[in-house]
N, CA, C and O atoms as a Tripos MOL2 file, in Angstrom:
@<TRIPOS>MOLECULE
protein
  240   239    60     0     0
PROTEIN
NO_CHARGES

@<TRIPOS>ATOM
      1 N         -70.9890   70.9940  -94.4760 N.3       1 UNK1
      2 CA        -70.3800   70.2550  -94.7160 C.3       1 UNK1
      3 C         -70.0920   69.8890  -96.5560 C.2       1 UNK1
      4 O         -69.3300   69.1440  -97.1720 O.2       1 UNK1
      5 N         -71.1770   70.8860  -96.9350 N.am      2 UNK2
      6 CA        -70.8010   70.5000  -98.4930 C.3       2 UNK2
      7 C         -70.0360   70.8940  -99.5290 C.2       2 UNK2
      8 O         -69.8030   70.3780 -100.6220 O.2       2 UNK2
      9 N         -69.4560   72.5240  -98.6820 N.am      3 UNK3
     10 CA        -68.7250   72.9250  -99.0590 C.3       3 UNK3
     11 C         -67.0340   72.7640  -98.6310 C.2       3 UNK3
     12 O         -66.0970   73.2100  -99.2930 O.2       3 UNK3
     13 N         -66.9530   72.1120  -97.5310 N.am      4 UNK4
     14 CA        -65.3370   71.4260  -97.2620 C.3       4 UNK4
     15 C         -65.4550   70.2940  -98.3430 C.2       4 UNK4
     16 O         -64.4600   69.6790  -98.7260 O.2       4 UNK4
     17 N         -67.1050   69.9750  -98.9620 N.am      5 UNK5
     18 CA        -65.7330   68.6290  -99.3990 C.3       5 UNK5
     19 C         -65.5810   68.7830 -101.2100 C.2       5 UNK5
     20 O         -65.1100   67.9650 -102.0000 O.2       5 UNK5
     21 N         -66.2780   70.3960 -101.5230 N.am      6 UNK6
     22 CA        -66.0170   70.7800 -102.5110 C.3       6 UNK6
     23 C         -64.8630   71.3200 -102.5020 C.2       6 UNK6
     24 O         -64.0180   71.1780 -103.3860 O.2       6 UNK6
     25 N         -64.7380   72.0400 -101.4040 N.am      7 UNK7
     26 CA        -63.2750   72.4190 -101.1390 C.3       7 UNK7
     27 C         -62.1340   71.1830 -101.4330 C.2       7 UNK7
     28 O         -61.4680   70.9650 -102.4450 O.2       7 UNK7
     29 N         -62.1850   70.5040 -100.1920 N.am      8 UNK8
     30 CA        -61.4550   68.6570 -101.0640 C.3       8 UNK8
     31 C         -60.7730   68.8650 -102.1210 C.2       8 UNK8
     32 O         -59.6370   69.2010 -102.4560 O.2       8 UNK8
     33 N         -62.4780   68.3710 -102.8860 N.am      9 UNK9
     34 CA        -62.3160   68.0340 -104.2060 C.3       9 UNK9
     35 C         -61.7010   68.7820 -105.1500 C.2       9 UNK9
     36 O         -60.9960   68.1430 -105.9320 O.2       9 UNK9
     37 N         -61.7800   70.2050 -105.3340 N.am     10 UNK10
     38 CA        -61.0210   71.0330 -105.5440 C.3      10 UNK10
     39 C         -59.7220   71.4330 -105.3790 C.2      10 UNK10
     40 O         -59.0190   71.8210 -106.3120 O.2      10 UNK10
     41 N         -59.2460   71.3310 -103.8400 N.am     11 UNK11
     42 CA        -57.8330   71.6220 -103.9070 C.3      11 UNK11
     43 C         -56.6090   70.3490 -104.5400 C.2      11 UNK11
     44 O         -56.6840   69.1810 -104.1570 O.2      11 UNK11
     45 N         -56.1130   70.5680 -105.0000 N.am     12 UNK12
     46 CA        -55.0140   69.6150 -105.1550 C.3      12 UNK12
     47 C         -53.5880   70.4590 -104.8690 C.2      12 UNK12
     48 O         -53.2430   71.2550 -105.7420 O.2      12 UNK12
     49 N         -52.8430   70.3230 -103.8020 N.am     13 UNK13
     50 CA        -51.9590   70.6560 -103.7040 C.3      13 UNK13
     51 C         -51.1870   69.4840 -102.8140 C.2      13 UNK13
     52 O         -50.0010   69.3290 -102.5230 O.2      13 UNK13
     53 N         -52.3910   68.7300 -102.5130 N.am     14 UNK14
     54 CA        -51.8860   67.0110 -101.6740 C.3      14 UNK14
     55 C         -51.9880   66.2280 -102.6750 C.2      14 UNK14
     56 O         -52.4740   65.1660 -102.2870 O.2      14 UNK14
     57 N         -51.7010   66.2160 -104.1490 N.am     15 UNK15
     58 CA        -52.0800   65.6080 -105.3950 C.3      15 UNK15
     59 C         -50.5640   64.7920 -105.6370 C.2      15 UNK15
     60 O         -50.3380   63.5860 -105.7350 O.2      15 UNK15
     61 N         -49.4930   66.1600 -105.6970 N.am     16 UNK16
     62 CA        -48.4100   65.7030 -106.0220 C.3      16 UNK16
     63 C         -47.6070   65.3810 -104.8220 C.2      16 UNK16
     64 O         -46.4700   65.0210 -105.1250 O.2      16 UNK16
     65 N         -47.8130   65.3980 -103.7420 N.am     17 UNK17
     66 CA        -47.4040   63.9470 -102.7470 C.3      17 UNK17
     67 C         -47.5400   62.8160 -103.3810 C.2      17 UNK17
     68 O         -46.6160   62.1170 -103.7960 O.2      17 UNK17
     69 N         -48.6430   62.6130 -103.4720 N.am     18 UNK18
     70 CA        -49.1850   61.2400 -103.8360 C.3      18 UNK18
     71 C         -48.2870   60.2910 -104.8120 C.2      18 UNK18
     72 O         -47.8800   59.1310 -104.8920 O.2      18 UNK18
     73 N         -48.2420   61.5460 -105.5090 N.am     19 UNK19
     74 CA        -47.8060   61.1230 -106.6760 C.3      19 UNK19
     75 C         -45.9880   60.3090 -106.6630 C.2      19 UNK19
     76 O         -45.5200   59.1950 -106.9020 O.2      19 UNK19
     77 N         -45.3810   61.8770 -106.1650 N.am     20 UNK20
     78 CA        -44.5980   61.3370 -105.4800 C.3      20 UNK20
     79 C         -44.0080   59.8960 -104.9760 C.2      20 UNK20
     80 O         -43.0190   59.2600 -105.3410 O.2      20 UNK20
     81 N         -45.0180   59.6330 -103.9830 N.am     21 UNK21
     82 CA        -44.7040   58.3650 -103.3780 C.3      21 UNK21
     83 C         -45.7470   57.4180 -104.0890 C.2      21 UNK21
     84 O         -46.0150   56.4930 -103.3230 O.2      21 UNK21
     85 N         -46.5010   57.3090 -105.4060 N.am     22 UNK22
     86 CA        -46.4890   56.1710 -106.1890 C.3      22 UNK22
     87 C         -45.3040   55.9550 -107.1680 C.2      22 UNK22
     88 O         -44.9690   54.8760 -107.6550 O.2      22 UNK22
     89 N         -44.6190   57.3940 -107.4130 N.am     23 UNK23
     90 CA        -43.5240   56.7920 -108.1250 C.3      23 UNK23
     91 C         -42.3860   55.7910 -107.3530 C.2      23 UNK23
     92 O         -42.0180   54.6310 -107.5400 O.2      23 UNK23
     93 N         -42.0160   56.8930 -106.3570 N.am     24 UNK24
     94 CA        -40.6620   56.3050 -105.4670 C.3      24 UNK24
     95 C         -41.4690   54.7310 -104.9690 C.2      24 UNK24
     96 O         -40.7060   53.8780 -104.5160 O.2      24 UNK24
     97 N         -42.3900   54.5160 -105.0250 N.am     25 UNK25
     98 CA        -42.9410   52.7920 -104.5710 C.3      25 UNK25
     99 C         -42.5220   52.0700 -105.8900 C.2      25 UNK25
    100 O         -41.6600   51.1930 -105.8360 O.2      25 UNK25
    101 N         -43.1240   52.4230 -107.1080 N.am     26 UNK26
    102 CA        -42.7580   51.8920 -108.5630 C.3      26 UNK26
    103 C         -41.3190   51.3360 -108.9780 C.2      26 UNK26
    104 O         -41.0330   50.3080 -109.5910 O.2      26 UNK26
    105 N         -40.2100   52.7000 -108.2600 N.am     27 UNK27
    106 CA        -38.8030   52.5130 -108.3640 C.3      27 UNK27
    107 C         -37.9100   51.7850 -107.8140 C.2      27 UNK27
    108 O         -36.8490   51.2910 -108.1960 O.2      27 UNK27
    109 N         -38.9160   51.7940 -106.1660 N.am     28 UNK28
    110 CA        -38.1080   50.9070 -104.7650 C.3      28 UNK28
    111 C         -38.6430   49.0280 -105.5550 C.2      28 UNK28
    112 O         -38.0600   47.9950 -105.2260 O.2      28 UNK28
    113 N         -39.6880   49.0740 -106.4560 N.am     29 UNK29
    114 CA        -39.8020   47.7070 -107.0960 C.3      29 UNK29
    115 C         -39.1320   47.3210 -108.0950 C.2      29 UNK29
    116 O         -38.7270   46.1580 -108.0970 O.2      29 UNK29
    117 N         -38.9240   47.9440 -108.8880 N.am     30 UNK30
    118 CA        -38.1370   47.9820 -109.8930 C.3      30 UNK30
    119 C         -36.5860   47.6400 -109.4060 C.2      30 UNK30
    120 O         -35.8810   46.9910 -110.1780 O.2      30 UNK30
    121 N         -36.0360   48.0880 -108.0890 N.am     31 UNK31
    122 CA        -34.7630   47.9550 -107.7540 C.3      31 UNK31
    123 C         -34.5810   46.7590 -107.3520 C.2      31 UNK31
    124 O         -33.5880   46.1190 -107.6970 O.2      31 UNK31
    125 N         -35.6300   46.2140 -106.4580 N.am     32 UNK32
    126 CA        -36.2660   44.6790 -106.0810 C.3      32 UNK32
    127 C         -35.9130   43.7700 -106.9580 C.2      32 UNK32
    128 O         -34.9530   43.0030 -106.8910 O.2      32 UNK32
    129 N         -36.7060   43.8660 -107.7830 N.am     33 UNK33
    130 CA        -36.8120   43.0730 -108.5620 C.3      33 UNK33
    131 C         -35.3170   42.8100 -109.6670 C.2      33 UNK33
    132 O         -34.7270   41.7300 -109.6940 O.2      33 UNK33
    133 N         -34.9880   43.7690 -110.3360 N.am     34 UNK34
    134 CA        -33.6640   43.8240 -111.0540 C.3      34 UNK34
    135 C         -32.2280   42.8570 -109.6100 C.2      34 UNK34
    136 O         -31.2530   42.1170 -109.7420 O.2      34 UNK34
    137 N         -32.8950   43.4360 -108.5310 N.am     35 UNK35
    138 CA        -31.6550   42.6680 -107.7450 C.3      35 UNK35
    139 C         -31.8550   41.6110 -107.1110 C.2      35 UNK35
    140 O         -31.0150   40.9610 -106.4880 O.2      35 UNK35
    141 N         -33.4460   41.2960 -107.2920 N.am     36 UNK36
    142 CA        -33.4700   39.2630 -107.1720 C.3      36 UNK36
    143 C         -32.6110   38.8040 -108.3050 C.2      36 UNK36
    144 O         -31.7400   37.9370 -108.2550 O.2      36 UNK36
    145 N         -33.0890   39.7120 -109.6200 N.am     37 UNK37
    146 CA        -32.8470   38.8700 -110.8830 C.3      37 UNK37
    147 C         -31.3020   38.6940 -110.9870 C.2      37 UNK37
    148 O         -31.1540   37.4720 -111.0080 O.2      37 UNK37
    149 N         -30.1790   39.2290 -111.0560 N.am     38 UNK38
    150 CA        -29.1440   39.4160 -110.9030 C.3      38 UNK38
    151 C         -28.1120   39.0340 -109.7150 C.2      38 UNK38
    152 O         -26.8970   38.8450 -109.7690 O.2      38 UNK38
    153 N         -28.8900   38.9910 -108.7740 N.am     39 UNK39
    154 CA        -28.4890   38.7830 -107.3770 C.3      39 UNK39
    155 C         -26.6390   37.6120 -107.1770 C.2      39 UNK39
    156 O         -25.5770   37.7350 -106.5670 O.2      39 UNK39
    157 N         -27.3290   36.5100 -108.2080 N.am     40 UNK40
    158 CA        -26.8730   35.3200 -107.9580 C.3      40 UNK40
    159 C         -25.4600   35.4570 -108.9200 C.2      40 UNK40
    160 O         -24.4620   34.7470 -108.7900 O.2      40 UNK40
    161 N         -25.6420   36.5620 -109.9230 N.am     41 UNK41
    162 CA        -23.8120   37.1010 -110.6880 C.3      41 UNK41
    163 C         -23.5910   37.5850 -110.1850 C.2      41 UNK41
    164 O         -22.4130   37.2870 -109.9880 O.2      41 UNK41
    165 N         -23.9590   38.8030 -109.2780 N.am     42 UNK42
    166 CA        -23.7240   39.7530 -108.3110 C.3      42 UNK42
    167 C         -22.2240   38.8080 -107.1370 C.2      42 UNK42
    168 O         -21.0000   38.7760 -107.0070 O.2      42 UNK42
    169 N         -23.5150   38.2040 -106.5570 N.am     43 UNK43
    170 CA        -22.7210   37.2640 -104.9440 C.3      43 UNK43
    171 C         -21.6100   36.1990 -105.9430 C.2      43 UNK43
    172 O         -20.4490   35.9940 -105.5900 O.2      43 UNK43
    173 N         -22.0950   35.7160 -106.9650 N.am     44 UNK44
    174 CA        -20.5390   35.0240 -107.7290 C.3      44 UNK44
    175 C         -19.2980   35.7340 -108.4790 C.2      44 UNK44
    176 O         -18.3300   35.2160 -109.0350 O.2      44 UNK44
    177 N         -19.6400   37.0670 -108.3150 N.am     45 UNK45
    178 CA        -18.3730   38.0650 -108.6810 C.3      45 UNK45
    179 C         -17.6090   38.1450 -107.9320 C.2      45 UNK45
    180 O         -16.3840   38.1040 -108.0420 O.2      45 UNK45
    181 N         -18.5540   38.3300 -106.6620 N.am     46 UNK46
    182 CA        -17.7720   39.4490 -104.9920 C.3      46 UNK46
    183 C         -17.0230   37.9430 -104.6320 C.2      46 UNK46
    184 O         -16.1150   37.9930 -103.8020 O.2      46 UNK46
    185 N         -17.4320   36.3590 -105.3330 N.am     47 UNK47
    186 CA        -17.0950   35.4790 -104.4970 C.3      47 UNK47
    187 C         -15.5540   34.9010 -105.3500 C.2      47 UNK47
    188 O         -14.6140   34.2500 -104.8940 O.2      47 UNK47
    189 N         -15.7620   35.3940 -106.5850 N.am     48 UNK48
    190 CA        -14.7980   35.3820 -107.2740 C.3      48 UNK48
    191 C         -13.0010   36.7010 -106.8790 C.2      48 UNK48
    192 O         -11.7990   36.5200 -107.0710 O.2      48 UNK48
    193 N         -13.7510   37.7950 -106.3400 N.am     49 UNK49
    194 CA        -12.4390   38.3650 -105.9290 C.3      49 UNK49
    195 C         -11.9050   38.2670 -104.7870 C.2      49 UNK49
    196 O         -10.7100   38.3310 -104.4980 O.2      49 UNK49
    197 N         -13.0340   38.0700 -103.9540 N.am     50 UNK50
    198 CA        -12.4600   37.4920 -102.3830 C.3      50 UNK50
    199 C         -11.5740   36.0670 -102.2850 C.2      50 UNK50
    200 O         -10.6570   35.7750 -101.5180 O.2      50 UNK50
    201 N         -12.2430   35.2490 -103.4250 N.am     51 UNK51
    202 CA        -10.6920   34.2730 -103.4990 C.3      51 UNK51
    203 C          -9.5270   33.9850 -103.8820 C.2      51 UNK51
    204 O          -8.6820   33.1270 -103.6280 O.2      51 UNK51
    205 N          -9.7180   35.5010 -105.0240 N.am     52 UNK52
    206 CA         -8.7580   35.7450 -105.9910 C.3      52 UNK52
    207 C          -7.7430   36.6430 -104.4240 C.2      52 UNK52
    208 O          -6.6040   36.2330 -104.1980 O.2      52 UNK52
    209 N          -8.1450   37.4200 -103.8210 N.am     53 UNK53
    210 CA         -7.6990   37.9820 -102.2250 C.3      53 UNK53
    211 C          -7.0220   37.1930 -101.9350 C.2      53 UNK53
    212 O          -5.8290   37.0660 -102.2090 O.2      53 UNK53
    213 N          -7.6370   36.6000 -101.3870 N.am     54 UNK54
    214 CA         -7.5750   35.5870 -100.5420 C.3      54 UNK54
    215 C          -6.2710   34.7000 -100.0110 C.2      54 UNK54
    216 O          -5.7390   34.3050  -98.9740 O.2      54 UNK54
    217 N          -6.0830   34.6560 -101.9900 N.am     55 UNK55
    218 CA         -4.9620   33.0180 -102.3430 C.3      55 UNK55
    219 C          -3.8820   34.2660 -103.3190 C.2      55 UNK55
    220 O          -3.1030   34.0580 -104.2490 O.2      55 UNK55
    221 N          -4.3120   35.6930 -102.5430 N.am     56 UNK56
    222 CA         -3.0020   36.5330 -103.2020 C.3      56 UNK56
    223 C          -2.7130   36.6810 -104.7140 C.2      56 UNK56
    224 O          -1.5790   36.9350 -105.1200 O.2      56 UNK56
    225 N          -3.7140   36.5250 -105.4860 N.am     57 UNK57
    226 CA         -3.4160   36.5640 -106.7150 C.3      57 UNK57
    227 C          -4.2260   37.2160 -107.8590 C.2      57 UNK57
    228 O          -3.3710   38.0880 -108.0140 O.2      57 UNK57
    229 N          -4.9590   37.4650 -108.5980 N.am     58 UNK58
    230 CA         -5.0920   38.3210 -108.9760 C.3      58 UNK58
    231 C          -5.8850   38.2080 -110.3740 C.2      58 UNK58
    232 O          -5.3340   38.8740 -111.2510 O.2      58 UNK58
    233 N          -7.2090   37.4310 -110.8580 N.am     59 UNK59
    234 CA         -7.3620   36.9550 -112.3440 C.3      59 UNK59
    235 C          -8.1540   38.1430 -113.2870 C.2      59 UNK59
    236 O          -8.5290   39.1590 -112.7010 O.2      59 UNK59
    237 N          -8.2960   38.0640 -114.1220 N.am     60 UNK60
    238 CA         -9.1480   39.1130 -115.2160 C.3      60 UNK60
    239 C         -10.0760   38.1810 -115.9210 C.2      60 UNK60
    240 O         -10.8430   38.6090 -116.7840 O.2      60 UNK60
@<TRIPOS>BOND
     1     1     2 1
     2     2     3 1
     3     3     4 2
     4     3     5 am
     5     5     6 1
     6     6     7 1
     7     7     8 2
     8     7     9 am
     9     9    10 1
    10    10    11 1
    11    11    12 2
    12    11    13 am
    13    13    14 1
    14    14    15 1
    15    15    16 2
    16    15    17 am
    17    17    18 1
    18    18    19 1
    19    19    20 2
    20    19    21 am
    21    21    22 1
    22    22    23 1
    23    23    24 2
    24    23    25 am
    25    25    26 1
    26    26    27 1
    27    27    28 2
    28    27    29 am
    29    29    30 1
    30    30    31 1
    31    31    32 2
    32    31    33 am
    33    33    34 1
    34    34    35 1
    35    35    36 2
    36    35    37 am
    37    37    38 1
    38    38    39 1
    39    39    40 2
    40    39    41 am
    41    41    42 1
    42    42    43 1
    43    43    44 2
    44    43    45 am
    45    45    46 1
    46    46    47 1
    47    47    48 2
    48    47    49 am
    49    49    50 1
    50    50    51 1
    51    51    52 2
    52    51    53 am
    53    53    54 1
    54    54    55 1
    55    55    56 2
    56    55    57 am
    57    57    58 1
    58    58    59 1
    59    59    60 2
    60    59    61 am
    61    61    62 1
    62    62    63 1
    63    63    64 2
    64    63    65 am
    65    65    66 1
    66    66    67 1
    67    67    68 2
    68    67    69 am
    69    69    70 1
    70    70    71 1
    71    71    72 2
    72    71    73 am
    73    73    74 1
    74    74    75 1
    75    75    76 2
    76    75    77 am
    77    77    78 1
    78    78    79 1
    79    79    80 2
    80    79    81 am
    81    81    82 1
    82    82    83 1
    83    83    84 2
    84    83    85 am
    85    85    86 1
    86    86    87 1
    87    87    88 2
    88    87    89 am
    89    89    90 1
    90    90    91 1
    91    91    92 2
    92    91    93 am
    93    93    94 1
    94    94    95 1
    95    95    96 2
    96    95    97 am
    97    97    98 1
    98    98    99 1
    99    99   100 2
   100    99   101 am
   101   101   102 1
   102   102   103 1
   103   103   104 2
   104   103   105 am
   105   105   106 1
   106   106   107 1
   107   107   108 2
   108   107   109 am
   109   109   110 1
   110   110   111 1
   111   111   112 2
   112   111   113 am
   113   113   114 1
   114   114   115 1
   115   115   116 2
   116   115   117 am
   117   117   118 1
   118   118   119 1
   119   119   120 2
   120   119   121 am
   121   121   122 1
   122   122   123 1
   123   123   124 2
   124   123   125 am
   125   125   126 1
   126   126   127 1
   127   127   128 2
   128   127   129 am
   129   129   130 1
   130   130   131 1
   131   131   132 2
   132   131   133 am
   133   133   134 1
   134   134   135 1
   135   135   136 2
   136   135   137 am
   137   137   138 1
   138   138   139 1
   139   139   140 2
   140   139   141 am
   141   141   142 1
   142   142   143 1
   143   143   144 2
   144   143   145 am
   145   145   146 1
   146   146   147 1
   147   147   148 2
   148   147   149 am
   149   149   150 1
   150   150   151 1
   151   151   152 2
   152   151   153 am
   153   153   154 1
   154   154   155 1
   155   155   156 2
   156   155   157 am
   157   157   158 1
   158   158   159 1
   159   159   160 2
   160   159   161 am
   161   161   162 1
   162   162   163 1
   163   163   164 2
   164   163   165 am
   165   165   166 1
   166   166   167 1
   167   167   168 2
   168   167   169 am
   169   169   170 1
   170   170   171 1
   171   171   172 2
   172   171   173 am
   173   173   174 1
   174   174   175 1
   175   175   176 2
   176   175   177 am
   177   177   178 1
   178   178   179 1
   179   179   180 2
   180   179   181 am
   181   181   182 1
   182   182   183 1
   183   183   184 2
   184   183   185 am
   185   185   186 1
   186   186   187 1
   187   187   188 2
   188   187   189 am
   189   189   190 1
   190   190   191 1
   191   191   192 2
   192   191   193 am
   193   193   194 1
   194   194   195 1
   195   195   196 2
   196   195   197 am
   197   197   198 1
   198   198   199 1
   199   199   200 2
   200   199   201 am
   201   201   202 1
   202   202   203 1
   203   203   204 2
   204   203   205 am
   205   205   206 1
   206   206   207 1
   207   207   208 2
   208   207   209 am
   209   209   210 1
   210   210   211 1
   211   211   212 2
   212   211   213 am
   213   213   214 1
   214   214   215 1
   215   215   216 2
   216   215   217 am
   217   217   218 1
   218   218   219 1
   219   219   220 2
   220   219   221 am
   221   221   222 1
   222   222   223 1
   223   223   224 2
   224   223   225 am
   225   225   226 1
   226   226   227 1
   227   227   228 2
   228   227   229 am
   229   229   230 1
   230   230   231 1
   231   231   232 2
   232   231   233 am
   233   233   234 1
   234   234   235 1
   235   235   236 2
   236   235   237 am
   237   237   238 1
   238   238   239 1
   239   239   240 2
@<TRIPOS>SUBSTRUCTURE
     1 UNK1         2 RESIDUE 1 A UNK
     2 UNK2         6 RESIDUE 1 A UNK
     3 UNK3        10 RESIDUE 1 A UNK
     4 UNK4        14 RESIDUE 1 A UNK
     5 UNK5        18 RESIDUE 1 A UNK
     6 UNK6        22 RESIDUE 1 A UNK
     7 UNK7        26 RESIDUE 1 A UNK
     8 UNK8        30 RESIDUE 1 A UNK
     9 UNK9        34 RESIDUE 1 A UNK
    10 UNK10       38 RESIDUE 1 A UNK
    11 UNK11       42 RESIDUE 1 A UNK
    12 UNK12       46 RESIDUE 1 A UNK
    13 UNK13       50 RESIDUE 1 A UNK
    14 UNK14       54 RESIDUE 1 A UNK
    15 UNK15       58 RESIDUE 1 A UNK
    16 UNK16       62 RESIDUE 1 A UNK
    17 UNK17       66 RESIDUE 1 A UNK
    18 UNK18       70 RESIDUE 1 A UNK
    19 UNK19       74 RESIDUE 1 A UNK
    20 UNK20       78 RESIDUE 1 A UNK
    21 UNK21       82 RESIDUE 1 A UNK
    22 UNK22       86 RESIDUE 1 A UNK
    23 UNK23       90 RESIDUE 1 A UNK
    24 UNK24       94 RESIDUE 1 A UNK
    25 UNK25       98 RESIDUE 1 A UNK
    26 UNK26      102 RESIDUE 1 A UNK
    27 UNK27      106 RESIDUE 1 A UNK
    28 UNK28      110 RESIDUE 1 A UNK
    29 UNK29      114 RESIDUE 1 A UNK
    30 UNK30      118 RESIDUE 1 A UNK
    31 UNK31      122 RESIDUE 1 A UNK
    32 UNK32      126 RESIDUE 1 A UNK
    33 UNK33      130 RESIDUE 1 A UNK
    34 UNK34      134 RESIDUE 1 A UNK
    35 UNK35      138 RESIDUE 1 A UNK
    36 UNK36      142 RESIDUE 1 A UNK
    37 UNK37      146 RESIDUE 1 A UNK
    38 UNK38      150 RESIDUE 1 A UNK
    39 UNK39      154 RESIDUE 1 A UNK
    40 UNK40      158 RESIDUE 1 A UNK
    41 UNK41      162 RESIDUE 1 A UNK
    42 UNK42      166 RESIDUE 1 A UNK
    43 UNK43      170 RESIDUE 1 A UNK
    44 UNK44      174 RESIDUE 1 A UNK
    45 UNK45      178 RESIDUE 1 A UNK
    46 UNK46      182 RESIDUE 1 A UNK
    47 UNK47      186 RESIDUE 1 A UNK
    48 UNK48      190 RESIDUE 1 A UNK
    49 UNK49      194 RESIDUE 1 A UNK
    50 UNK50      198 RESIDUE 1 A UNK
    51 UNK51      202 RESIDUE 1 A UNK
    52 UNK52      206 RESIDUE 1 A UNK
    53 UNK53      210 RESIDUE 1 A UNK
    54 UNK54      214 RESIDUE 1 A UNK
    55 UNK55      218 RESIDUE 1 A UNK
    56 UNK56      222 RESIDUE 1 A UNK
    57 UNK57      226 RESIDUE 1 A UNK
    58 UNK58      230 RESIDUE 1 A UNK
    59 UNK59      234 RESIDUE 1 A UNK
    60 UNK60      238 RESIDUE 1 A UNK
């Protein structure tokens, strides 16, 4: 049992996977937070484009 624990303690092959998972979780949180912050502006832009397309005019 002691040998198994010492081997697991020294083994670092699974450490990379954990670091990548934490990095991906952090990136996902940043993306979600930024979409929440600018979501209203993006919705307004698409509504303006949709209204212009429905009316047959394009405004800049």
